[in-house]
C-alpha atoms as an extended CHARMM CRD file, in Angstrom:
* protein
*
        97  EXT
         1         1  UNK       CA             -8.2800000000       -9.4400000000       15.2260000000  PROA      1               0.0000000000
         2         2  UNK       CA            -11.0020000000       -6.8480000000       16.0120000000  PROA      2               0.0000000000
         3         3  UNK       CA            -14.2860000000       -7.1920000000       14.3410000000  PROA      3               0.0000000000
         4         4  UNK       CA            -16.2440000000       -4.0460000000       13.4770000000  PROA      4               0.0000000000
         5         5  UNK       CA            -19.5170000000       -2.9010000000       12.0290000000  PROA      5               0.0000000000
         6         6  UNK       CA            -18.2990000000       -0.5550000000        9.2150000000  PROA      6               0.0000000000
         7         7  UNK       CA            -20.0930000000        1.1080000000        6.5680000000  PROA      7               0.0000000000
         8         8  UNK       CA            -20.5330000000       -1.2450000000        3.5500000000  PROA      8               0.0000000000
         9         9  UNK       CA            -19.5690000000        1.6390000000        1.2690000000  PROA      9               0.0000000000
        10        10  UNK       CA            -16.0200000000        1.9910000000        2.6570000000  PROA      10              0.0000000000
        11        11  UNK       CA            -13.4700000000        0.1420000000        0.5850000000  PROA      11              0.0000000000
        12        12  UNK       CA            -11.6120000000       -2.6120000000        2.3180000000  PROA      12              0.0000000000
        13        13  UNK       CA             -9.6280000000       -5.6820000000        1.3240000000  PROA      13              0.0000000000
        14        14  UNK       CA            -11.7440000000       -8.8730000000        1.4360000000  PROA      14              0.0000000000
        15        15  UNK       CA            -11.3570000000      -12.5280000000        2.1370000000  PROA      15              0.0000000000
        16        16  UNK       CA            -12.9270000000      -15.2380000000        0.0160000000  PROA      16              0.0000000000
        17        17  UNK       CA            -13.7080000000      -18.7820000000        1.0800000000  PROA      17              0.0000000000
        18        18  UNK       CA            -11.4890000000      -21.1230000000       -0.9250000000  PROA      18              0.0000000000
        19        19  UNK       CA            -13.0160000000      -24.1500000000       -2.5360000000  PROA      19              0.0000000000
        20        20  UNK       CA             -9.7660000000      -26.0780000000       -3.4380000000  PROA      20              0.0000000000
        21        21  UNK       CA            -11.6880000000      -27.8000000000       -6.3020000000  PROA      21              0.0000000000
        22        22  UNK       CA            -12.0170000000      -24.5120000000       -8.1320000000  PROA      22              0.0000000000
        23        23  UNK       CA             -9.1820000000      -23.7730000000      -10.4800000000  PROA      23              0.0000000000
        24        24  UNK       CA             -9.4510000000      -20.0540000000       -9.9480000000  PROA      24              0.0000000000
        25        25  UNK       CA             -7.5440000000      -20.3780000000       -6.5850000000  PROA      25              0.0000000000
        26        26  UNK       CA             -3.8670000000      -20.8040000000       -7.0610000000  PROA      26              0.0000000000
        27        27  UNK       CA             -3.1400000000      -22.0080000000       -3.5820000000  PROA      27              0.0000000000
        28        28  UNK       CA             -5.1590000000      -25.2130000000       -3.3290000000  PROA      28              0.0000000000
        29        29  UNK       CA             -4.0780000000      -25.8090000000        0.2810000000  PROA      29              0.0000000000
        30        30  UNK       CA             -5.4670000000      -22.5070000000        1.7480000000  PROA      30              0.0000000000
        31        31  UNK       CA             -8.9850000000      -22.3010000000        3.0470000000  PROA      31              0.0000000000
        32        32  UNK       CA             -9.1790000000      -18.6740000000        2.0190000000  PROA      32              0.0000000000
        33        33  UNK       CA             -7.9500000000      -16.0370000000       -0.2930000000  PROA      33              0.0000000000
        34        34  UNK       CA             -7.0630000000      -12.4260000000        0.5910000000  PROA      34              0.0000000000
        35        35  UNK       CA             -7.6390000000       -9.6530000000       -2.0320000000  PROA      35              0.0000000000
        36        36  UNK       CA             -4.9310000000       -7.2910000000       -3.0010000000  PROA      36              0.0000000000
        37        37  UNK       CA             -7.3050000000       -4.5380000000       -3.7010000000  PROA      37              0.0000000000
        38        38  UNK       CA             -9.9530000000       -2.7260000000       -1.5770000000  PROA      38              0.0000000000
        39        39  UNK       CA            -13.5300000000       -2.6130000000       -2.6020000000  PROA      39              0.0000000000
        40        40  UNK       CA            -16.9860000000       -1.6790000000       -0.9760000000  PROA      40              0.0000000000
        41        41  UNK       CA            -18.6840000000       -4.7550000000        0.5910000000  PROA      41              0.0000000000
        42        42  UNK       CA            -21.0630000000       -5.2820000000       -2.2750000000  PROA      42              0.0000000000
        43        43  UNK       CA            -18.2910000000       -5.2550000000       -4.8450000000  PROA      43              0.0000000000
        44        44  UNK       CA            -16.1470000000       -7.5680000000       -2.6030000000  PROA      44              0.0000000000
        45        45  UNK       CA            -19.1120000000       -9.9390000000       -2.4990000000  PROA      45              0.0000000000
        46        46  UNK       CA            -19.4360000000       -9.8580000000       -6.3290000000  PROA      46              0.0000000000
        47        47  UNK       CA            -15.6770000000      -10.5240000000       -6.7660000000  PROA      47              0.0000000000
        48        48  UNK       CA            -15.8100000000      -13.6470000000       -4.6100000000  PROA      48              0.0000000000
        49        49  UNK       CA            -18.9310000000      -14.8750000000       -6.5260000000  PROA      49              0.0000000000
        50        50  UNK       CA            -17.0940000000      -14.3570000000       -9.7870000000  PROA      50              0.0000000000
        51        51  UNK       CA            -14.5820000000      -16.9620000000       -8.3200000000  PROA      51              0.0000000000
        52        52  UNK       CA            -17.4850000000      -19.3510000000       -7.4980000000  PROA      52              0.0000000000
        53        53  UNK       CA            -16.8660000000      -18.4230000000       -3.9150000000  PROA      53              0.0000000000
        54        54  UNK       CA            -18.2570000000      -16.0660000000       -1.2100000000  PROA      54              0.0000000000
        55        55  UNK       CA            -16.8750000000      -13.7810000000        1.4890000000  PROA      55              0.0000000000
        56        56  UNK       CA            -15.4680000000      -15.8790000000        4.1910000000  PROA      56              0.0000000000
        57        57  UNK       CA            -17.6860000000      -17.2100000000        7.1440000000  PROA      57              0.0000000000
        58        58  UNK       CA            -15.7600000000      -17.5760000000       10.4250000000  PROA      58              0.0000000000
        59        59  UNK       CA            -17.6400000000      -20.3690000000       12.0230000000  PROA      59              0.0000000000
        60        60  UNK       CA            -15.4270000000      -21.3470000000       14.8470000000  PROA      60              0.0000000000
        61        61  UNK       CA            -12.3920000000      -20.3430000000       16.9610000000  PROA      61              0.0000000000
        62        62  UNK       CA            -10.0550000000      -22.3380000000       14.8140000000  PROA      62              0.0000000000
        63        63  UNK       CA            -10.9820000000      -20.5310000000       11.6400000000  PROA      63              0.0000000000
        64        64  UNK       CA            -10.7530000000      -17.2260000000       13.4900000000  PROA      64              0.0000000000
        65        65  UNK       CA             -7.2790000000      -17.9540000000       14.7230000000  PROA      65              0.0000000000
        66        66  UNK       CA             -6.1180000000      -18.9970000000       11.2580000000  PROA      66              0.0000000000
        67        67  UNK       CA             -7.3930000000      -15.6260000000        9.8810000000  PROA      67              0.0000000000
        68        68  UNK       CA             -5.7750000000      -13.6540000000       12.7360000000  PROA      68              0.0000000000
        69        69  UNK       CA             -2.3980000000      -15.2690000000       11.8400000000  PROA      69              0.0000000000
        70        70  UNK       CA             -2.8550000000      -14.8480000000        8.1570000000  PROA      70              0.0000000000
        71        71  UNK       CA             -3.7710000000      -11.1870000000        8.3550000000  PROA      71              0.0000000000
        72        72  UNK       CA             -1.1630000000      -10.1540000000       10.9310000000  PROA      72              0.0000000000
        73        73  UNK       CA              1.2570000000       -9.0160000000        8.2690000000  PROA      73              0.0000000000
        74        74  UNK       CA             -1.3790000000       -6.4970000000        7.0140000000  PROA      74              0.0000000000
        75        75  UNK       CA             -1.3150000000       -4.6350000000       10.3740000000  PROA      75              0.0000000000
        76        76  UNK       CA             -3.9080000000       -1.9060000000       10.4870000000  PROA      76              0.0000000000
        77        77  UNK       CA             -5.6530000000       -2.8620000000        7.3170000000  PROA      77              0.0000000000
        78        78  UNK       CA             -9.4390000000       -3.6060000000        7.2090000000  PROA      78              0.0000000000
        79        79  UNK       CA            -10.9660000000       -6.7540000000        5.6620000000  PROA      79              0.0000000000
        80        80  UNK       CA            -14.4230000000       -7.6620000000        4.5940000000  PROA      80              0.0000000000
        81        81  UNK       CA            -15.8850000000      -11.0670000000        5.6470000000  PROA      81              0.0000000000
        82        82  UNK       CA            -19.3440000000      -12.4740000000        4.9660000000  PROA      82              0.0000000000
        83        83  UNK       CA            -20.7970000000      -11.3300000000        8.2980000000  PROA      83              0.0000000000
        84        84  UNK       CA            -23.4180000000       -8.6220000000        7.8180000000  PROA      84              0.0000000000
        85        85  UNK       CA            -26.4890000000       -7.0700000000        9.4810000000  PROA      85              0.0000000000
        86        86  UNK       CA            -28.0700000000       -5.7770000000        6.1730000000  PROA      86              0.0000000000
        87        87  UNK       CA            -31.5420000000       -7.0500000000        6.9130000000  PROA      87              0.0000000000
        88        88  UNK       CA            -31.8060000000       -5.9370000000       10.5250000000  PROA      88              0.0000000000
        89        89  UNK       CA            -29.3650000000       -3.6400000000       12.2330000000  PROA      89              0.0000000000
        90        90  UNK       CA            -27.6780000000       -5.6370000000       14.9940000000  PROA      90              0.0000000000
        91        91  UNK       CA            -28.8250000000       -9.0960000000       13.7650000000  PROA      91              0.0000000000
        92        92  UNK       CA            -25.6810000000      -10.6920000000       12.2370000000  PROA      92              0.0000000000
        93        93  UNK       CA            -25.7540000000      -13.3600000000        9.6400000000  PROA      93              0.0000000000
        94        94  UNK       CA            -23.2230000000      -14.8940000000        7.2790000000  PROA      94              0.0000000000
        95        95  UNK       CA            -23.5330000000      -14.1290000000        3.6030000000  PROA      95              0.0000000000
        96        96  UNK       CA            -23.2970000000      -17.8450000000        2.5580000000  PROA      96              0.0000000000
        97        97  UNK       CA            -26.2350000000      -18.7830000000        4.9540000000  PROA      97              0.0000000000
């Protein structure tokens, strides 16, 4: 998977963290949920928050590998994650802290 710094106003599908204790997620075994629609980053963030979640944080190689495999079937599509440099250009942080 290739990670890019895209305009937050561009629509993209998004990936929310999955808290399996929340009933909103139908697949209790998965650690993330991939949207069917494309939204700007701020809307994607709000959509995940509406599910008592956040855009996904990719904190280690294992999580990254799982996402690569999960998104392979969406070849060429762009996805929002929780990584951003909104406060300072080039200084990346995860949305969930």
